[in-house]
ZASEMI-333761 format. One record per residue: residue in three letters; x, y, z of N, C-alpha, C in turn. Coordinates in steps of 0.02 Angstrom, whole numbers, plus 50000, padded with zeros to 5 digits. Layout:
residues N
ALAXYZXYZXYZ;...
END
This chain:
residues 514
MET500674994050009499995000350013500515005950015;THR500395010649945500555017049964500255023049974;GLU500665028650010500415034450035500585039949970;THR499855044749952500135047649917500255053949961;ILE500895058449946501095063649962500975070549922;ALA500395075249964500405081149912500975084749896;PRO500995088549832501645091449831501635099349861;GLU502145102849860502115108049900501665114349889;SER501545112849818501105119749806500335117149829;ALA500205111749862499495112249874499445114849961;LYS499925117449965499905119150057499255122050066;PRO498845122650120498385126050153498215133150132;ALA497725135850145497465140850111497795146550163;ARG497845145650215498235149550267498845151450257;TRP499255147950206499815151250186499805156050135;ALA499325156650111499125162650054499185169650055;LEU499475173450021499445182650043498805185050015;GLY498375180849993497745184049983498025187249908;TRP497945193349888497915196649819498415201449804;TRP498865201549864499525204049882500255202649850;PRO500475205349804500925201049760501655200649829;PRO501985195749839502555195149875503075199549874;THR503215204149800503805207949792503535214349796;LEU502805216049795502715221549822502575223849885;ILE502505218549920502695219649998503245221050022;THR503875217549994504455216250022504705223849987;PHE504515226249932504695232549906504375238449954;ILE503735238149985503585242950043503905245350098;SER504035237750116504325235250183505035239550194;SER505345237650128506205239250132506155246050112;SER505855249550082505815255050058505635260050135;CYS505135257950161504935261450218505675260850274;VAL506025255450286506645254050321507115258650300;MET507255261650236507785264950227507505272650241;ILE506925272950226506635280750245506805282650317;LEU506725277750360506715279050433507485279750454;GLU507935275350410508585275650418508745282950394;LEU508565284550364508995292850316508685296650355;VAL507925298250383507755302750440507825302450494;ALA507995296850515508175295450586508915301150591;SER509435302050542509995305750571509715313950578;ARG509235315550520508925321550516508605323750577;LEU508305318050598507625319450675508015320550727;ILE508645319650739508935318150789509565324750781;ALA509625327150733510295334050725509995339650782;PRO509485341250785509495347350822509685346650898;TYR509515338850912509805338550990510535336550999;VAL511035332150952511575328850961512025331650892;GLY511835334250855512215336450776512275330950728;VAL512505332850682512685327450637513415326250631;SER513585321250620514395317850624514415312150600;LEU515165308750606514975303150604514665298150645;TYR514745301350716514495296650757513785296350756;THR513505300450735512735300050734512425295550678;TRP512825295350629512735290950568513015283250589;THR513605282550614513815276650650513155273750694;SER512935277750730512475275750793511745272650731;VAL511345280250712510865277850666510995269550625;ILE511555269150597511525263950555511615257150593;GLY512165257850661512255251850711511635249650738;VAL511125255350744510555252750785510045250050728;VAL509825253750669509265249750627509885244350621;LEU510345239750578510605235450573510435230750639;ALA510625232650689510385228750752509715226450763;GLY509285230950741508455228950759508535224250698;MET508595227250649508355222750581508715214650604;SER509285213150637509505205850630509205204550685;ILE509015207250766508715202350790507955201550777;GLY507655205550735506975204250720506825201450659;ASN507555198950608507535193650568507465186250600;TYR507815185750661507795182150720507125179150745;ILE506925184750782506315180450793505725180150743;GLY505725184550688505115184250621505245177250619;GLY505805174050594506185165650580505775161350627;ARG505865164050692505595157750741504765159050715;LEU504485164050728503825164250727503515161950658;ALA503885162250610503685160850545503685152050531;ASP503955149950570504165142450577503405140650617;ARG503095144550671502585139850704502095142250682;TRP501955150550668501155153050651501225157250594;ALA501405155150531501505160350469500865160350430;SER500695165650415499875168250405500015175150377;ARG499505175750321499525183750329499245187850372;TYR498885183850431498745188350485499375190650517;LEU499765184550541500405187650564500755192050534;LEU500795191950460501205196450422500965203550421;GLY500265203850438499785210750438499885213250500;GLY499925207650556500125211850620500865213550639;ALA501335210650597502105213650595501935218950570;PHE501585222350509501615227950490501195233450518;LEU500685229950559500265234750589500445237850657;LEU501015233350690501555233550734502165239650735;ALA502315238850656502915242650652502605249550630;GLY502085251450594501815256150596501805259350661;LEU501425257650692501205260550778501865262250804;CYS502445256550803502925257950829503215266550797;SER503375265550726503525270450697503285278750730;PHE502585278750734502445284550760502705286150840;GLY503075280750866503335283350929504035286750918;ALA504175286850854504905291850853504635301050848;LEU504215300750849503925306950844504015311050921;ALA504055305350954504375308551038504835309251055;VAL505325313550990506155313850998506275320951050;ASP505685324451047505815330051068505725329251152;GLY505255323951184505065323151253505755319451263;LEU506005314351225506455310151241507315313251254;ALA507385318051204507875320651225508065325551268;LYS507435328351290507425331951353507575327651404;GLN507215322151421507505316351473508175315251476;MET508555316551429509135314151433509655317751469;PRO510215314151521510645317151569511025322651521;THR510965328751539511555332651501512195332151521;ASP512305330251580513005329251602513355323351570;TRP513055318751545513445312051505513795315151440;PRO514105311951435514575312651362514045311351319;ILE514205315551243513795317351201513745310451156;ILE514095307251145514165299151113513855293951144;ILE513575294751201513155291351236512365292851239;GLN512315299351238511695303851213511475301651153;ILE512075301151103511725299451047511595293451028;MET511795287751059511685280251051511065279251092;LEU511005281651149510455281551183509705283651156;LEU509845290351105509265294151087509155290451034;THR509515286850976509535284450932509075275850941;ALA509215274251005509105268351002508315267051056;GLY508345274151086507615273451100507215275851049;LEU507325277851001506745279850951506635275050889;PHE507435272050877507235267850812507405260250823;LEU507645258950866507855250750881507065246250873;ILE506715248750896505955243850896505645245050845;PRO505425248050812505385250650737505755245350694;SER506505243850696506795240050662506795235950668;LEU506665232350740506575225050744505845225650745;VAL505445226750729504875224750705504875223650642;LEU505075227350587505155229150524505505224150518;GLY506055221250547506425216550527506195209450522;THR505655208850559505145201250583504845200550507;ILE504735206050458504405205350404504725199350365;SER505375200150333505525197050285505575187950278;PRO505805187350369505625178250357504915177050348;ILE504525178850385503835178150382503485178450307;LEU503855184350282503605182350199503605178650150;VAL504425176950165504675171950133504535166650150;LYS504275164250212503915157250211503205156850195;LEU502965160950180502205163350151502515161850062;ALA502855165050050502945164449967503235159649948;VAL503575155249970503725148549947503445143149965;ARG503035141749896502545138249900502775130749861;ASP503295130149821503475127049765504115124449795;LEU504395119849843505075120449853505555120349791;ALA505455118149749505785117949675505895124849648;LYS505525129649669505665135449645505775139649709;THR506035137249756506265142349816506875147949789;GLY507315146449742507925150749737507585156449693;SER507285155749660507025161849601506455164849645;THR505995162049696505545164649736505725169749784;VAL506405168549823506635170349862507065175549817;GLY507475173849780507935180449723507465184849715;ARG506675184349696506415189449674506105194549728;ILE506015191249784505905193949839506415197949855;TYR507165196149865507775201449876507755205449835;ALA507565205149779507615211149706507285216149732;ALA506535213549742506095219449753506245223049825;GLY506535219349863506835222849931507475227149925;THR507895227349865508195230749850508065235049815;VAL507755234149774507415241249737506945245649806;GLY506585242449811506315246849870506775250549902;SER507215248849944507955250849972508055258249926;ILE508155254349880508645259949827507985268349822;ALA507335265449805506965270149790506765273349870;GLY506775273849908506675274149974507365278549993;THR507825276949990508615281049976508495285849958;PHE508395285649860508385292149844507735296549857;ALA507285294249867506675297849868506595303149942;THR506935298749991507165302550051507705309350036;GLY508295306950017508685310250013508685317149953;PHE508415315349896508335321049855507645324849852;TRP507155321949885506435326849879506155325949960;LEU505975319349984505395319650039505775325950112;ILE506385325650105506455328150171506555335450162;SER506565338450108506675345050092505735346350081;TRP505485342150047504805343150041504335343350087;PHE504365338650130503945338550185504165339250260;GLY504705338250270504955338250350505055330850364;THR505555330750434505425323850454504805320250497;HIS504715324550514504075322650549503405319850512;THR503445324350456502805321950423502935316050399;ILE503695315050368503845308950338503665303850374;ILE503925303350454503875297750499503045295950525;TRP502755301550502502045298450509501775295450461;ALA501955298350382501785296050339501765287350308;VAL502565284650343502805279250343502245275650400;GLY502285278150443501685274850511500995272750482;VAL500685276550444500095277250388500245271850356;VAL500705270650306500765266250255500765261150300;LEU501075258750328501395252650381500685248450388;VAL500345255150436499685252550490499185249750410;LEU499175254550379498655251650314498805245250254;LEU499425244950269499595239350234499535231150285;GLY499535234450323499475229050387498815226550398;LEU498375233650412497555229750394497325227950350;ALA497625228150291497495225250228497545217950225;LEU498135217450247498335208950244497785206450280;ILE497745210250357497285205750399496505204450378;VAL496315209950336495375211750317495405208050251;GLY496065207150202495865205450140495335209350101;ARG494905208950077494475211150030493785215950054;ARG493765217950115493175217150174493375227250161;TRP493045227750105493275237250094492975241050123;PRO492315240250156492115244050213492395245850267;VAL492825238250290493225239850339493825245050326;MET494175243150282494885247950242494495253150229;ALA493845254950226493725263050211493815266050270;ALA493545262150317493515263550390494075267050428;ALA494495262250395495305262050436495425267950396;VAL495415269350323495905276550300495455282550327;VAL494695281350331494485287350365494685289250450;ALA494855283650483495135284750557495835287150547;LEU496285283950512496825286950504496855294250469;GLY496395295650425496485303450404496345310150460;ALA495905304150517495555309850553496195309850607;GLY496375306450620497025303950667497575307450644;SER497665309450558498235314050548497885320850553;TRP497445322750549497155329450555497175330850635;PHE496975326750675497115329050753497875327850755;ALA498425326350756498995325250754499365331750732;ASN499325334850680499185340150652499125345750689;GLY498485346450703498315351450739498535351150814;GLN498905345050838499105347050894499825347450902;GLY500135349050846500875352050837501325345150830;TRP500955337950830501425332250827501865329950786;LEU501605334450719501865334350656502425339450638;GLN502465345850674502805351350687503535348150701;SER504125351050655504645351150691504895355050716;ILE505525355450772505625361150789505965367550758;CYS506225363150658506565366550620506145373650596;ASP506565378850587506025381850551505935382250491;ARG506345378450454506365373350374506925368550382;GLU506705365050363507165358150350507325356950284;THR508145355950280508405355950223508695347050183;ASN509015347050134509265343350124510185343650174;TYR510305347650202510815349450246510735350050318;PHE510125355550318510265356750390509425357550418;CYS509395356550483508855357750513508905365550542;ILE508685372150500508815378450503508305381850550;ARG508695384250599508115388950641508345396350676;VAL508005400850661508335408350692507965409750766;VAL508115411150811508015412950880508165420250906;GLU507825423750932508195429950970508455427551039;GLN509035432451022509335430151091509665438951092;THR509945439151152510315445451193511115445551197;ARG511465447551161512115446551165512315455551191;ASP512865455751245513215462751255512605469351260;GLY511935466051284511565470651337511055472251246;ALA511175470351202510815471051142510535465251120;PRO509845466451069509525460551043510025457950979;VAL510075449250959510335448350905510005442950901;ARG509925440750828509495434650796510115429550796;ALA510035423550805510325417650810510305413950755;LEU510805412350721510645408050678510725397850690;ILE510435394150708510595388750739510555383050671;LEU511055379550650511185374750623511095368650647;ASP510655363250647510705356350671510715360250755;ARG511245356650797511195360150868511755365950875;MET512125367450813512495373450827512335379050804;VAL512515384750864512285391050867512775392950797;HIS512675395950745513325395650683513395403750691;SER512975408050713513105414650709512585418850738;HIS512735426150750512245431450772512325434950733;SER511775438950737511585444450694511275451550707;SER511395455750720511095463050737510765465350700;LEU510085465650678509785468850623509995475550627;ASP510115481150675509975485550693510965488250663;ASP511405484750682512005484450670512465480850651;PRO512395480950581512735477050538513525473750533;THR513975479750587514575478550614514765477750662;LYS514245474350711514115470950769514395463250767;LEU514955462550797515285454850771515235450950855;VAL515125445650881515065444650935515525439150927;TYR515765434150909516205429650902516915432350930;ASP517395429650959518005432150958518365429250890;TYR518275425250862518635422950794518225430650750;GLU517765431050744517535434950715517925441150708;ARG517895445250765518465451850780519005450950752;MET519535442550767520035443250732520095444850669;TYR519365440850634519435439650573519435448450543;ALA518985452450588518985459750568519725464350568;GLU520155461050610520765463950615521115462550557;VAL521245455050534521595453750488521405456550420;THR520765458450408520435461650363520655469150360;ALA520605470750412520665479850411521695481050398;HIS522035474850423522835476750406522755474650315;ARG522495469650295522515467550226522115474850178;ALA521635477950224521205483250190521825491850184;ALA522015491350231522745496250226523215497350161;GLN523215492550126523425491050065522985495150009;ASP522415492250016521895493249967521295490949997;ASP520875496950003520125495350029519735493049973;HIS519875492849904519405488149859519795483149865;LEU519335479249923519515471649933519105465449885;ARG519405459149881519125454949835519115449249877;ALA518565447749904518575442649958518065436449952;LEU518335430949957518045425149945517715422350020;PHE517045417950033516985414250081516965409350071;ILE517175404050088516795396650071516415395950140;GLY515695395450151515395394350200515095401850215;GLY514325402350215514065408850229513855407950294;GLY513315404250297513115402850365512735407850384;GLY512755413250443512325419550451512475424450408;TYR513075423650367513075429750333513435436150370;THR513625435150426513855439350478514415444250449;PHE514855438950445515525442550416515675445550337;PRO515225442450299515185444650224514685453650236;ARG514335452050279513795457850294514295463350316;TYR514765460850369515175466550393515585469950345;MET515915465850295516385468350265515905472450187;ALA515305470850181514965475750128514795481750168;THR514755482750228514745488350253515015492650277;ILE515765488750303516395493750325516725493750245;TYR516715490750207517195490750134516705490550083;PRO516375495550080515685494950030515915494249941;GLY516445496649930516845496549867517225488249854;SER517035484449912517635476949875516975472349864;ASP517055468649837516785461849798516735456349851;VAL516225455649884516145449649922515815443849878;ASP516125437649883515915432749850515815426949891;VAL515335423949916515025419249955514835411549934;ILE515215405949962515105401749933514565396349973;GLU513855394549995513735392450038513165386750014;ILE513085380650037513265376049991512295373349988;ASP512035378250054511355376050056510815383650035;PRO510505383049982510245389249952509635391550011;GLU509465386650059509135390550094509235391250161;VAL509965392150190510495395550233510335403650212;THR510435403250145510585409750103510095414450092;GLU509525411850089508815412650099508605416150165;VAL508715413350207508725415150279509065420450306;ALA509865419850270510075426650307509765433450246;TYR509465432450199509255439750172508555441450225;GLU508195435050219507435436350269507385437650317;GLU507975435150365507895436850443508505438250461;LEU509055438750419509725441450478510005447250456;GLY509725449250404509765457050415510155458150341;VAL510235454250294510765455850241510275457650177;ARG510565465550157510295466950116510295466050042;ARG509495464650000509755461349939510095465149897;ASP510385473449902510645476049866511375475949883;ALA511375473149929512255472049962512715469149901;LYS513325470549900513665470249836514095461949882;ILE513535457449868513745450049886513465446749832;THR513895441349808513715438749764513685430849799;ASN513215427049759513135420549791513335413349755;TYR513665408249795513705402849729513485397049780;ASN512755394049788512585389149810512795380849783;GLU513385379849811513775374649793514165372449844;ASP514415367849831515065364849866515565369849854;GLY515835371349918516655374449886517235371449867;ARG517115365249877517535361649850517595361849767;MET516935360449748516635360849670516885368949626;VAL516865372449675516745378649632517615380649634;LEU518195379349699518845381449685519165375849627;SER518795369249607519155365449569519155366749500;ARG518665372249478518765376749419519335380549392;GLU519465380149344520025386049332519905394449363;PRO520445397249382520075403149417519855409549373;SER519325412249383518995416449345519335424249384;GLN519545423449442520035430949456520415427749524;THR520605431949549521055429749602520815433949659;TYR520895430949710520495435749798521035439249828;ASP520945443249865521405446749910521325441749987;LEU520965440349979520715436550065520345429750042;ILE520375426150060519985418750058519735417150124;TYR519125416950158519045414450222518665406150220;GLY518935403350262518865396450278518135396350320;ASP517615395650320517105394150372516575389950354;ALA516735385450349516295379550324516115374450371;PHE516535374250427516585368750464515865369750514;ASN515745364350536514935362450573514815360550607;ASP514885362250682514955357450741515505355450741;PHE515545348750756516125343950748516165340850685;SER515615341350639515595336950569516075341750517;VAL516735341250518517075343950482517085341150387;PRO516805343650362517025341150278517735340250271;TYR518125334650280518755333350277519145335550194;HIS518485334750145518905337350086519055344250078;LEU518975349750136519175354550131519735356250191;THR520035350950192520635351550241521075347950208;THR521265345650146521685342150126522345346650067;HIS522765342850075523385345850037523025348349963;GLU522725344449934522305345749862522025352249869;PHE521515352549915521145358849909521455363849928;ASN521955364849975522365369849965522725372649922;GLN523045367149886523105369949812522715372449779;ARG522155373049765521605374349746521485382749781;VAL521515381749837521455388049877522025395049859;GLN522575391449844523175396149832523085397149753;ALA522675393549714522725395049636522145399649639;TRP521595399949663521295407449674521385412349716;LEU522015412049737522185417749788522735422849782;ALA522635427649765523285432649750523855432249799;GLU524225435349748525075431349759525265435149823;ASP524905440549851525015443349929524515442349973;GLY523995436649929523245436949971523385432850033;LEU522805432650070522885428650131522365423750150;TYR522395417550173522095412350169521695410950244;VAL521155413350281520905414550342520335409650352;ILE520595405050414520205399450428520005400650522;ASN519475396550527519305397750588519345388150604;MET519355384450654519405378650662519445376350738;ILE518875371250756518885368050833519365363350858;ASP519795364450899520055359250927520245359250996;GLY520295354051033520635354451103521485355151113;ALA521325353351175522065353651212522375349551179;GLN522195341151168522855337651129522985340851045;ALA522665344951028522955347950954523045344250902;ARG522675336650905522875333350846522575335250788;PHE522155338050780521915341150702522075347050699;LEU522305351950749522865356650730523385355150712;ARG523655350650733524485348550709524325347750628;ALA524015341350613523825338050554523535346250516;PHE523175349250521522825354650499523635360950460;VAL523805361050537524445367250499525055364750466;GLU525015358650469525595355750433525475355250356;THR524775351750358524625351550272524585359150268;LEU524345364050296524495370150253525125372650234;ARG525415368950286526235372750258526605367650206;GLN526125364450181526465361650115526245365250052;THR525875369850071525565374450022525825381850031;PHE525795384350105526005391150106526565391550160;PRO526945394550116527585394450177527525397150244;TYR526895402850243526995407050316526255406250344;VAL526215401750392525495400750416525485402450505;TYR525115406550522525025409950579524475405350628;VAL524615404750680524035402150718523765407550807;ALA523235407350800522825412650868522365408050907;PRO522435404850943521935403150992521475409451019;THR520825407951037520445412551037520455413551114;ASP520695408251154520845409451239521325406751246;PHE521815412451288522375410851308522455405351343;GLU521895402251382522145396351414521815389651370;TRP521925388751318521645384851277521865378451280;LYS522535376351328522865369251332522475368051392;GLN522105370151420521645368251483521015366851457;LEU520645370051394520035368951383519945362551347;SER519425359251338519135352551297519055354551242;ARG518905361351213518865363851153518895371451138;ASN519345371951100519385380751073519225381951007;THR519175390351000519325388550921519895393650906;PHE520185391050841520805394950818520825398150760;VAL521015404950751521205407450691521725407850679;ILE521885404750604522355402450579522455408250505;VAL523085410450492523105414550445523885410350396;ALA523635408150330524135406050287524225411250225;SER524785411350196524935414950156525675413450119;GLY525665416350047526315414950012526935418550025;GLN526585423650065527225430150083527385429850145;PRO527715433350188527925434250265527355439950277;VAL526945439950332526335444650354526715448250435;ALA526495455250407526785458050476526265455950520;VAL526345451350555525645448350605525735455450665;ASP526285456550680526405460750740525965467450749;ALA525635468950664525425474750641524805476450636;ILE524515467950656523845467150638523565467950704;GLY522955472150688522625475150751522875481450778;ALA523125485550742523475489950767522965496050776;GLY522965499050837522495503350850521705501750867;SER521715493850884521195492250894521325487050981;ASP520885481750978521165477751033521505472951033;ARG522015472750958522595466650933522435459850972;ARG521945457250952521605451450983522095446850946;PHE522075446850887522585442550852523275443250868;ALA523555448850855524245448750880524395447250981;SER523775449050995524035445451048524035438351085;HIS523605435851057523285429551060523825424451023;LEU524295427750954524685424350915525175418050946;LEU525105413850933525755407250948526375411550920;SER526845410250952527715412650942527855408050889;ALA528225406750843528725402850798528785395450843;ALA529085398150909529395392350955528895389050978;ASP528065392250999527885389051041527255386150982;LEU527165387350925527025383950869527325377550870;ASP527945378950844528385372050826528395367150885;ALA528225368750956528145363451011527545361050998;VAL526935364450974526365361350972526405355750918;LEU526675358450862526765353550820527375345550833;ALA527615348750879528095341950901527865339250951;ALA527265340950984526935336551031526865329551030;GLY526645327650952526125322450941526355321050872;LYS526285314750826526195312650772525585318850740;VAL526035320350678525775323650633525665319550565;VAL525165321850543524785318250467524565323350436;ILE525095323050377524845327650306524215325450282;LEU523635328950285522905327350255522905328550175;THR522745320650152522735322050080522065317350074;ASP521875318950004521155315649976521055310849986;ARG521695306050008521705298350006521555296850080;TYR521965300350118521885299950196521865305450225;ALA521175307550270521165314250314520685309850352;PRO521035307750420520565303950478520405309350515;VAL520065314850475519785322950530519305318850590;ASP518685314950576518485312450628518645310950681;GLN519195304350659519665301950728520015305850776;MET520335312650734520715317150773520245320750825;LEU519545321950783519205324650845518855321850891;ALA518945314550878518565310950933518615311551002;PRO519135314451017519375317351097518945322151115;VAL518755327251076518395332351075517795333151085;PHE517695327551028516945325751030516595322651103;ARG517065318251123516885313651202516785318351240;ASP517245323851242517195327551317516695331951311;VAL516355332651255515715338051273515035335251282;VAL515035338051327514235335051360513725341351328;GLY512985338251328512375342251312512495348751335;GLU512135352351306512305358851311511435364651308;
END
């Protein structure tokens, strides 16, 4: 007597996915994962900034959640695989995604005396570990349901993986190029949650259209209510592909100013009443260096690599009205904010280039500049391609023979980045001068340094004559600078090797929440 064995294709109906193609399901889930991953870094940027550490934390947390979810999903699939289980996973993932909107409350609960790296890890995990874990359970359940013929397992799984990869690509490009600047992070997260919830309900209820219609109405009403409560409103005034931009009113030196905040960093202060008001010490040093160069010819040609709040370009356009001021600012919205909210006049003699500074300087020089200012460093996220020997050569090509390259940078007492930056400059410019803004910089975890580089000797003792002489009084002597350079390993920064983030790691670790 023989026993008839049913083929694999004759699995019970409970294994079916209904009318939902597995490839479409995995496309949606994978795109949602990548959307959340990309939005995560922008969502936490106003609280912990954007750096190698935020991206490392986001990617690590999402991968950890997906890994755990894959394991749990596999165990669940072996025991209870059904479209109801799959729908439940989507439904739960959507609800968990809504929880990421609690970022403001969670960030405010973070102990501010903890190192910033710990804060980044905890904030990222608190917001995105659980949603990533639940989304990770989907793939093994889906594969279990989709494979109905063992002879076609390879092709079935291959199609699912391919669709998932295409979904990841679509989510990545859509988020990076359009969604964030169009809708903002909070709205995107809410929309992802709505999509996941609707897909989960669709898998559970099948073709019961009245139930789905009721769910759509309920979610629409919930979205309207959430928007009315301000839950979908970001703390940013504007969100772009580069920054979370905020402008706040503050008081400095007894006078009102407007502060431009890019992500978590107060980038500049601008007085609407007095365009010559400079708040930061490094800006006042800039003013002294500029005045020294203007003593030769007050018709200056100046280029700024990084615009920010346009405080110093505005200052130059006011103090030296006959000068030509060009500004390279990568984010056009930052430029627009400077004109609309920070007091920059539309008729000011300022020409803007909304591009990456390296791209502009890589072209053949259309003119040379008396002064080139480097001010593109944001918080502790240093664009390394603006620090290398190759970049300095491009600066030299655009600089007049007696021109000055003026940069401000941040480092701490260990001066690892400072040593590398100065020694790299010396490969191109024979004369490099360094002035810390604080006399006690060797006792500080971080300090701002103003650096002047030139192809010709600069009469630095004469800088600031008739004023506070901030630059000259803070200037490191040749012997002191040589001692700083000799205090540790010196790396020449190149396009092939520029470990800037690692050099600034001690500074970053010492910073606590502010």
